[in-house]
C-alpha positions as CSV (number, residue, x, y, z in Angstrom):
1,M,-30.9,2.7,60.1
2,A,-28.0,3.2,57.5
3,T,-24.9,5.1,58.3
4,R,-23.3,7.1,55.7
5,T,-19.6,8.0,55.8
6,M,-18.1,10.7,53.6
7,V,-14.5,11.0,52.8
8,W,-12.9,14.1,51.4
9,A,-9.9,13.7,49.2
10,A,-7.3,16.5,49.1
11,A,-7.3,16.2,45.3
12,P,-9.7,14.6,42.9
13,P,-8.6,11.2,41.5
14,A,-6.3,11.5,38.5
15,A,-7.8,10.7,35.2
16,A,-6.4,7.6,33.5
17,A,-3.6,8.7,31.3
18,V,-4.3,8.4,27.5
19,D,-1.5,6.8,25.5
20,P,-1.1,8.8,22.2
21,A,0.3,5.7,20.5
22,V,-2.9,3.8,21.2
23,L,-4.9,6.6,19.8
24,A,-2.7,6.6,16.7
25,Q,-3.6,3.0,16.1
26,A,-7.2,3.8,16.6
27,A,-6.9,6.6,14.0
28,V,-5.3,4.1,11.6
29,D,-8.1,1.6,12.2
30,K,-10.5,4.3,10.9
31,M,-8.7,4.5,7.6
32,L,-9.4,2.2,4.6
33,L,-6.0,1.3,3.4
34,R,-6.0,-1.1,0.4
35,G,-3.4,-2.9,-1.7
36,P,-2.5,-1.3,-5.0
37,Q,-5.2,-0.9,-7.6
38,I,-3.0,-2.7,-10.1
39,G,-2.4,-1.2,-13.6
40,I,-0.1,-3.3,-15.7
41,T,0.8,-3.9,-19.4
42,P,0.0,-6.3,-20.6
43,K,-3.5,-6.1,-19.3
44,P,-5.0,-9.2,-17.7
45,G,-6.8,-11.0,-20.4
46,G,-4.4,-9.6,-23.1
47,K,-1.0,-10.8,-24.1
48,G,2.4,-9.2,-23.7
49,V,5.5,-10.1,-25.6
50,V,8.9,-11.3,-24.2
51,G,11.4,-8.5,-24.1
52,M,8.8,-5.7,-24.5
53,P,8.5,-3.1,-21.7
54,V,6.0,-3.9,-18.9
55,Y,4.6,-0.8,-17.1
56,M,3.3,-1.2,-13.5
57,W,1.3,1.4,-11.6
58,T,-1.5,2.0,-9.1
59,A,-4.3,4.5,-8.9
60,R,-3.3,7.5,-6.8
61,G,-6.3,7.5,-4.5
62,A,-6.5,8.0,-0.7
63,E,-7.3,4.3,-0.2
64,T,-4.7,2.9,-2.7
65,Y,-1.7,5.4,-2.4
66,G,-2.5,8.2,0.0
67,P,-2.4,10.5,1.6
68,N,-5.1,9.2,3.9
69,T,-5.7,11.1,7.2
70,A,-7.8,10.2,10.3
71,S,-7.9,11.3,13.9
72,A,-8.9,9.7,17.2
73,S,-9.6,11.4,20.5
74,A,-9.9,10.3,24.2
75,G,-9.5,12.0,27.5
76,G,-8.9,15.4,26.0
77,V,-6.1,14.1,23.7
78,T,-6.4,14.0,19.9
79,V,-4.0,12.2,17.6
80,T,-3.9,12.7,13.9
81,A,-2.4,10.1,11.6
82,T,-1.5,10.5,7.9
83,A,-0.7,7.4,5.8
84,R,1.2,7.3,2.5
85,V,2.6,4.5,0.4
86,T,6.4,4.7,0.5
87,R,7.1,1.7,-1.8
88,I,5.4,-1.0,-3.8
89,V,7.3,-4.3,-4.2
90,W,6.2,-6.1,-7.3
91,Q,6.8,-9.9,-7.4
92,M,6.7,-10.6,-11.1
93,G,5.8,-14.3,-11.0
94,D,9.1,-15.4,-12.6
95,G,11.2,-15.2,-9.5
96,K,12.2,-11.5,-10.0
97,T,11.2,-8.6,-7.7
98,I,11.0,-4.9,-8.6
99,T,10.7,-2.2,-5.9
100,C,9.1,1.1,-7.0
101,T,9.1,4.2,-4.8
102,T,6.4,6.0,-6.9
103,A,2.8,5.1,-7.9
104,G,4.2,4.3,-11.4
105,T,3.3,5.7,-14.8
106,P,0.2,4.4,-16.6
107,Y,1.1,3.1,-20.1
108,K,-0.1,5.1,-23.1
109,A,0.1,3.8,-26.7
110,E,2.3,6.8,-27.7
111,Y,5.0,5.4,-25.4
112,G,5.5,2.5,-27.9
113,K,8.5,0.4,-26.9
114,K,10.0,3.0,-24.4
115,P,10.5,1.6,-20.9
116,S,8.6,2.9,-18.0
117,P,10.3,6.0,-16.5
118,D,9.8,4.9,-12.9
119,C,8.3,1.4,-12.5
120,G,8.9,-1.2,-15.2
121,Y,10.2,-4.6,-16.1
122,R,10.9,-6.8,-19.1
123,Y,10.2,-10.5,-19.1
124,R,12.9,-12.8,-20.6
125,Q,10.8,-15.9,-20.8
126,P,7.2,-16.5,-21.9
127,S,4.6,-17.3,-19.2
128,S,4.0,-20.7,-20.9
129,T,7.0,-21.8,-18.8
130,Q,4.7,-21.5,-15.7
131,E,2.4,-24.4,-14.7
132,S,-0.6,-22.1,-15.0
133,G,0.6,-20.6,-18.3
134,K,0.4,-17.1,-16.7
135,Y,2.7,-15.0,-14.5
136,H,1.1,-14.4,-11.1
137,V,2.1,-10.8,-10.3
138,T,1.7,-9.6,-6.7
139,A,2.1,-5.9,-5.7
140,T,2.7,-5.2,-2.0
141,S,2.3,-1.7,-0.7
142,T,4.1,-0.4,2.4
143,W,2.0,2.3,4.0
144,T,4.1,4.6,6.3
145,I,1.9,6.4,8.8
146,D,3.1,9.5,10.6
147,W,1.1,10.5,13.7
148,T,1.2,13.5,16.1
149,G,-0.8,14.4,19.2
150,G,-0.7,14.5,23.0
151,G,2.7,16.1,22.8
152,Q,4.1,13.0,21.1
153,S,4.7,11.8,17.5
154,G,5.6,8.5,15.9
155,Q,5.4,6.3,12.9
156,L,3.5,3.1,12.1
157,T,3.7,0.7,9.2
158,E,0.9,-1.2,7.4
159,I,1.3,-3.7,4.6
160,R,-1.4,-4.4,1.9
161,D,-1.2,-6.4,-1.3
162,S,-3.1,-7.2,-4.5
163,D,-2.4,-9.6,-7.3
164,V,-3.2,-10.3,-11.0
165,D,-2.3,-12.9,-13.6
166,I,-0.9,-11.9,-17.0
167,T,0.2,-13.7,-20.1
168,V,3.5,-13.1,-21.9
169,A,4.1,-14.8,-25.2
170,E,7.2,-15.4,-27.3
171,V,7.2,-14.0,-30.8
172,Q,9.2,-16.0,-33.4
173,V,10.1,-14.4,-36.7
174,L,10.6,-16.6,-39.8
175,N,12.8,-15.4,-42.7
């Protein structure tokens, strides 16, 4: 015959505490955060000219620039996180780096030779000086993620990048 013993606790066992910072990371993990969707003049496959303005930009979507929002819940706690790109660092392939704090301005033909108002560059040497004959341009986005929930708040950072190759030629004028 089996004996059963029952024990009565004065209070029910405490639920495991939920760390809002862990939930914040779970919310970020639900997001699809990509590197910049690179827009650049000259376009890949085309040719730019030494000394002419280079415009750099990215599409302003939730996955490429933000805002991108997601939530995660556990144990009665919900945390909401919102991610936005706060800067894009462009490595231009010639040893120079440009930091832009906007998504950039897409180039339009009517801009002519005007420099980009917010995210631009000018090459001083042709890409033929590179072993590949092209400049390998890398754009690295810094995603800043603000989160709140469970009586707490905080900030996380994620990094994503994209790259493209462009050709820049030298124009010589004969008199």
